[in-house]
SEGUPA-970459 format. One record per residue (C-alpha): z, y, x; residue in one letter. Coordinates in steps of 0.1 Angstrom, whole numbers, plus 5000, padded with zeros to 4 digits. Layout:
((Z, Y, X), A);
...
This chain:
((6080, 2505, 8793), M);
((6065, 2522, 8824), F);
((6054, 2557, 8827), K);
((6023, 2568, 8847), T);
((6044, 2575, 8878), L);
((6059, 2540, 8876), D);
((6024, 2524, 8874), R);
((6013, 2545, 8903), Y);
((6041, 2532, 8925), I);
((6038, 2496, 8913), I);
((6000, 2497, 8921), R);
((6007, 2511, 8955), K);
((6033, 2485, 8963), Y);
((6014, 2455, 8952), L);
((5980, 2465, 8967), T);
((5997, 2474, 9000), T);
((6017, 2442, 9000), F);
((5988, 2419, 8995), F);
((5966, 2439, 9020), F);
((5994, 2435, 9045), T);
((5996, 2398, 9038), A);
((5958, 2395, 9043), M);
((5959, 2413, 9076), I);
((5988, 2393, 9090), F);
((5972, 2360, 9077), S);
((5941, 2368, 9097), L);
((5961, 2376, 9128), I);
((5981, 2344, 9124), A);
((5950, 2322, 9120), V);
((5934, 2337, 9151), V);
((5965, 2332, 9172), I);
((5970, 2297, 9160), D);
((5933, 2288, 9164), F);
((5933, 2301, 9200), S);
((5964, 2279, 9208), E);
((5949, 2247, 9192), K);
((5912, 2250, 9200), I);
((5916, 2226, 9229), D);
((5932, 2200, 9206), D);
((5905, 2205, 9181), F);
((5877, 2199, 9206), I);
((5894, 2171, 9226), E);
((5905, 2152, 9195), G);
((5870, 2153, 9180), D);
((5885, 2164, 9147), I);
((5861, 2169, 9117), P);
((5854, 2205, 9110), T);
((5861, 2200, 9073), G);
((5895, 2186, 9080), A);
((5904, 2216, 9102), I);
((5894, 2240, 9074), F);
((5904, 2222, 9042), W);
((5934, 2201, 9053), D);
((5949, 2225, 9079), Y);
((5940, 2262, 9077), Y);
((5937, 2263, 9039), L);
((5973, 2252, 9038), N);
((5985, 2269, 9069), Y);
((5979, 2304, 9055), V);
((6003, 2299, 9025), P);
((6028, 2283, 9048), F);
((6029, 2311, 9074), I);
((6030, 2337, 9046), N);
((6059, 2319, 9029), G);
((6079, 2326, 9061), L);
((6069, 2363, 9064), L);
((6069, 2376, 9028), W);
((6103, 2393, 9031), P);
((6091, 2412, 9062), L);
((6059, 2421, 9044), Y);
((6080, 2437, 9016), A);
((6098, 2458, 9042), L);
((6066, 2469, 9060), I);
((6049, 2476, 9027), T);
((6077, 2497, 9013), T);
((6080, 2518, 9045), I);
((6043, 2522, 9049), F);
((6033, 2536, 9015), F);
((6067, 2554, 9009), T);
((6065, 2571, 9042), S);
((6030, 2584, 9033), R);
((6043, 2596, 9000), M);
((6071, 2614, 9017), A);
((6048, 2630, 9043), Y);
((6026, 2643, 9015), N);
((6057, 2657, 8998), S);
((6053, 2634, 8968), E);
((6089, 2621, 8970), I);
((6103, 2657, 8973), I);
((6082, 2667, 8942), S);
((6096, 2637, 8922), M);
((6132, 2645, 8932), I);
((6127, 2682, 8927), G);
((6113, 2675, 8892), G);
((6146, 2660, 8882), G);
((6140, 2623, 8890), M);
((6171, 2606, 8905), S);
((6168, 2582, 8934), F);
((6179, 2554, 8912), Y);
((6152, 2561, 8887), R);
((6127, 2562, 8916), L);
((6138, 2528, 8927), A);
((6130, 2512, 8893), R);
((6092, 2506, 8899), P);
((6101, 2494, 8934), Y);
((6125, 2468, 8921), L);
((6100, 2457, 8894), F);
((6073, 2452, 8921), S);
((6098, 2433, 8942), A);
((6106, 2411, 8912), L);
((6069, 2402, 8909), V);
((6066, 2393, 8946), V);
((6100, 2375, 8947), A);
((6090, 2354, 8916), G);
((6058, 2343, 8933), I);
((6076, 2337, 8965), H);
((6103, 2316, 8947), Y);
((6078, 2293, 8930), A);
((6057, 2290, 8962), S);
((6088, 2281, 8983), N);
((6101, 2254, 8960), H);
((6068, 2238, 8947), Y);
((6034, 2252, 8957), L);
((6037, 2256, 8995), I);
((6054, 2221, 9001), P);
((6026, 2205, 8982), R);
((6000, 2221, 9004), G);
((6021, 2212, 9034), N);
((6017, 2175, 9027), K);
((5981, 2177, 9039), A);
((5988, 2202, 9067), R);
((6017, 2181, 9082), T);
((5997, 2149, 9079), A);
((5969, 2167, 9099), F);
((5993, 2179, 9125), E);
((6010, 2145, 9129), N);
((5977, 2127, 9132), T);
((5958, 2151, 9155), Y);
((5982, 2177, 9171), I);
((6018, 2166, 9173), W);
((6017, 2129, 9176), T);
((6052, 2125, 9189), N);
((6071, 2152, 9170), N);
((6099, 2129, 9159), Y);
((6133, 2142, 9150), D);
((6157, 2113, 9148), N);
((6182, 2093, 9168), K);
((6169, 2064, 9188), T);
((6204, 2051, 9199), K);
((6234, 2040, 9179), D);
((6218, 2042, 9144), I);
((6242, 2035, 9115), H);
((6229, 2033, 9080), M);
((6238, 2019, 9045), F);
((6207, 2004, 9030), V);
((6225, 1998, 8997), D);
((6260, 2000, 8983), D);
((6272, 1969, 9001), S);
((6249, 1965, 9031), T);
((6252, 1983, 9064), K);
((6229, 1981, 9094), I);
((6234, 1991, 9130), Y);
((6207, 1994, 9158), I);
((6219, 2001, 9193), R);
((6185, 2012, 9206), R);
((6152, 2018, 9187), Y);
((6117, 2021, 9200), S);
((6095, 2045, 9181), L);
((6060, 2034, 9193), P);
((6063, 1998, 9181), D);
((6091, 2001, 9154), S);
((6113, 1977, 9173), T);
((6151, 1977, 9174), G);
((6174, 1960, 9199), H);
((6209, 1947, 9193), D);
((6206, 1947, 9156), F);
((6235, 1940, 9132), T);
((6237, 1936, 9094), I);
((6270, 1936, 9075), E);
((6273, 1928, 9039), R);
((6305, 1935, 9020), L);
((6321, 1922, 8988), R);
((6331, 1947, 8961), P);
((6366, 1947, 8975), N);
((6351, 1958, 9009), N);
((6358, 1924, 9025), E);
((6332, 1912, 9050), L);
((6310, 1885, 9034), Q);
((6280, 1882, 9058), Y);
((6272, 1894, 9093), K);
((6240, 1889, 9112), L);
((6235, 1896, 9150), F);
((6200, 1897, 9164), A);
((6187, 1905, 9199), A);
((6157, 1922, 9183), R);
((6143, 1934, 9150), V);
((6107, 1944, 9145), K);
((6088, 1958, 9115), W);
((6058, 1937, 9103), N);
((6034, 1960, 9086), G);
((6014, 1932, 9071), I);
((6042, 1915, 9053), T);
((6063, 1946, 9048), G);
((6094, 1929, 9062), K);
((6117, 1932, 9092), W);
((6116, 1901, 9115), Q);
((6147, 1894, 9135), V);
((6146, 1873, 9167), S);
((6174, 1853, 9184), N);
((6198, 1857, 9156), Y);
((6233, 1845, 9147), R);
((6248, 1846, 9112), I);
((6284, 1844, 9101), R);
((6290, 1834, 9065), H);
((6326, 1843, 9056), I);
((6344, 1830, 9025), D);
((6381, 1838, 9027), G);
((6396, 1818, 9055), L);
((6365, 1796, 9060), T);
((6335, 1806, 9080), E);
((6301, 1790, 9086), R);
((6279, 1798, 9116), L);
((6241, 1798, 9116), E);
((6216, 1807, 9143), H);
((6178, 1806, 9148), G);
((6148, 1820, 9167), V);
((6130, 1841, 9141), K);
((6135, 1850, 9105), M);
((6121, 1875, 9080), D);
((6147, 1897, 9062), T);
((6145, 1915, 9028), M);
((6161, 1948, 9036), L);
((6158, 1980, 9015), N);
((6145, 2003, 9042), F);
((6114, 2009, 9062), T);
((6105, 2025, 9096), P);
((6100, 2057, 9076), G);
((6137, 2058, 9070), D);
((6143, 2059, 9107), I);
((6112, 2076, 9122), E);
((6115, 2111, 9109), R);
((6090, 2138, 9118), R);
((6101, 2174, 9127), D);
((6080, 2188, 9099), N);
((6092, 2163, 9072), L);
((6112, 2189, 9052), K);
((6082, 2213, 9051), E);
((6062, 2187, 9030), A);
((6089, 2181, 9004), M);
((6092, 2200, 8971), T);
((6127, 2210, 8963), T);
((6133, 2182, 8937), P);
((6120, 2157, 8962), E);
((6143, 2171, 8989), M);
((6173, 2169, 8966), K);
((6167, 2132, 8959), I);
((6162, 2127, 8997), F);
((6195, 2144, 9004), I);
((6215, 2123, 8979), E);
((6199, 2091, 8993), R);
((6209, 2101, 9029), E);
((6244, 2109, 9018), K);
((6247, 2075, 9002), Q);
((6235, 2059, 9034), R);
((6261, 2077, 9054), G);
((6235, 2095, 9074), S);
((6241, 2129, 9090), E);
((6204, 2138, 9090), Y);
((6204, 2158, 9058), Y);
((6220, 2190, 9071), D);
((6187, 2206, 9079), K);
((6174, 2197, 9045), F);
((6203, 2214, 9027), E);
((6197, 2245, 9048), V);
((6160, 2244, 9038), E);
((6169, 2241, 9001), V);
((6191, 2272, 9002), H);
((6166, 2291, 9024), R);
((6139, 2287, 8998), R);
((6162, 2305, 8972), S);
((6177, 2331, 8996), A);
((6144, 2345, 9010), E);
((6130, 2357, 8976), P);
((6163, 2375, 8971), F);
((6159, 2391, 9005), T);
((6127, 2408, 8992), I);
((6149, 2430, 8969), F);
((6172, 2439, 8997), I);
((6144, 2448, 9022), L);
((6125, 2468, 8995), T);
((6156, 2490, 8989), L);
((6161, 2494, 9026), I);
((6125, 2505, 9031), G);
((6128, 2529, 9002), L);
((6160, 2544, 9015), S);
((6147, 2548, 9051), V);
((6111, 2561, 9043), A);
((6118, 2584, 9013), S);
((6132, 2611, 9036), R);
((6105, 2633, 9052), K);
((6112, 2635, 9090), V);
((6094, 2650, 9120), R);
((6086, 2616, 9134), G);
((6067, 2606, 9103), G);
((6056, 2571, 9096), M);
((6059, 2560, 9132), G);
((6096, 2566, 9132), L);
((6100, 2549, 9099), H);
((6080, 2518, 9110), L);
((6100, 2516, 9142), A);
((6133, 2517, 9123), L);
((6120, 2492, 9098), G);
((6109, 2468, 9126), A);
((6143, 2471, 9142), G);
((6160, 2462, 9109), L);
((6136, 2433, 9104), G);
((6143, 2420, 9139), G);
((6180, 2422, 9132), M);
((6176, 2403, 9100), Y);
((6156, 2375, 9117), I);
((6180, 2372, 9145), F);
((6210, 2371, 9122), L);
((6192, 2345, 9100), S);
((6184, 2322, 9129), K);
((6219, 2326, 9143), F);
((6237, 2317, 9110), S);
((6214, 2287, 9102), T);
((6219, 2273, 9137), T);
((6257, 2274, 9130), F);
((6250, 2255, 9097), S);
((6231, 2227, 9113), T);
((6251, 2224, 9146), N);
((6286, 2238, 9141), A);
((6296, 2226, 9106), G);
((6292, 2258, 9087), L);
((6283, 2251, 9050), P);
((6246, 2255, 9045), P);
((6249, 2278, 9015), A);
((6272, 2302, 9035), I);
((6250, 2300, 9066), G);
((6218, 2308, 9048), V);
((6233, 2336, 9026), W);
((6253, 2354, 9053), I);
((6223, 2376, 9064), P);
((6218, 2387, 9028), N);
((6254, 2395, 9023), L);
((6255, 2416, 9054), I);
((6223, 2434, 9046), F);
((6235, 2441, 9011), I);
((6262, 2462, 9027), A);
((6236, 2479, 9050), V);
((6215, 2486, 9019), T);
((6244, 2502, 9000), L);
((6251, 2525, 9030), W);
((6215, 2535, 9034), L);
((6212, 2542, 8996), I);
((6243, 2564, 8999), W);
((6227, 2582, 9028), R);
((6192, 2584, 9012), A);
((6177, 2617, 9001), Q);
((6187, 2624, 8965), K);
């Protein structure tokens, strides 16, 4: 299937890629450790937890975000060296077309993209469960990402709750309302309470100073009391959402979560839909950036590898900026998540085709 030259390029690509990943992983760990060392010392955190729970899972997490850029740097680095040593010129001069030269590059990108795809959807999120639990316990104790005012939520098909103001530290809500509807959407039951508080021992919400309206057609019965436990199908975890919650969900878990949030009438799921599409779009980006690196670095120029790396860094920076810009529109401006996540790839496909057309053949 592959000739000697193909195996030569594939070996160079994969060894350079994983060497690049190792170097950047070490740099990322050193920078992160220098930022968090005060938290590690002041929090009296066990050394084993720092290594096994945090850094052992931090390395795959940070690599999952940077693998497309590794592909660009890798391709430019070893291809530029091959061009400088006149290997590319010899290949093309020997009758090999540019498109034939790209075949081992694309195969190598397929291997890396396949690993990246499986890691993004399944492996990295499983490791992130321990990492995010560590961060939430010892580092970011107040990294909540949820509304604390005017919370509306369907807890089942016929029951809706409203909390005017919610306190995160003690899981207490003020001005609490429950509405239960009949199948024809007529109001059947409505509860008003001055306060609702989660009881972790009983696993129930307790309402205080409540009034209840029981409605049956044109008749209505009123009820009131001081305290009462309720049986509601939600917990503080459905309200108190951490910033890093999506990082610790595998894609099947996230899809179930998104459907549940849609059924509850929540608007919280936008970021999760963006994350699902990002996990699929980034492995595809590896193919695009590999072809960009090949097109840029295959031409022998006077500036050599330095010029190629500078151009590659510029293209990588443009991709990151465009990616963040489009995903921000998806989460805050109503742009569909699939479009927002894939816009950078579509634009860079056009850039890739232009660079291939301009590449040395």
